[in-house]
N, C-alpha and C positions, 0 to 999 in steps of 0.2 A: 568615639568614644567623648572626647572632649567637648564637643557639640553638644551631647547629651546631658553632660554631666551641666554643661552652662545653661543648658534648658531647666534642669531640676534647680538649680541653685537660683533663676532669675523667678520660677516658681516659688520658690520658698518666700524669697525675701515678698513677694505680694500676697503670703497666707495669713489669713486673720484667724486665728484660733477663738473659737467660742468661748463661753462663760465657765463652763465645765470643763473644757481643756486646760484652760488657765489655772483653774481651781486644782485641777489635777497635777499641774505642772508644779504650781506653789506649795501644795504637799509633798510633793516628790525630792523638793527643793530642801525645803525643811526638814525632811528626814535624812536626807541625806547627811545635811550639815550636823545636826543634832545624833545621829547615830556613830557617827565619824567620830565624835568628845566621848560619846556615852553609849557604850554598849548596851545599856538596860533598856534605851528607847526602841519602841515597836511602832510601826506604823500605826497600828490601833491606837495610841497613846497621840499622834498627830492627829488622826481622824477625828478623836474624842475632843481635843482642844480646838481644833478648828471649829467643830461645829459651835461648841462654847462660845468662841468667837460671835460665828455669826449670829447667833441667838442674841448676845449682848449687842452687837451693830443693830439687829433690827429692833430691839428695843429701845436704843438711844434714837432711830430715825423716829417712831411712833409719838415720841415725846413733843 
């Protein structure tokens, strides 16, 4: 059992999440931290704001 767990831990250390996975994690983190403070925050609100930020960043890169 310990050997199997060690193999899983070693694999996790080497794992490289995709850009999509990192974005999902970032949004989940933002939701978890903001909803904890304000119960009116929804996942949809987080997604909307993340899209706005992404658009703004794209516009800045084009300049």
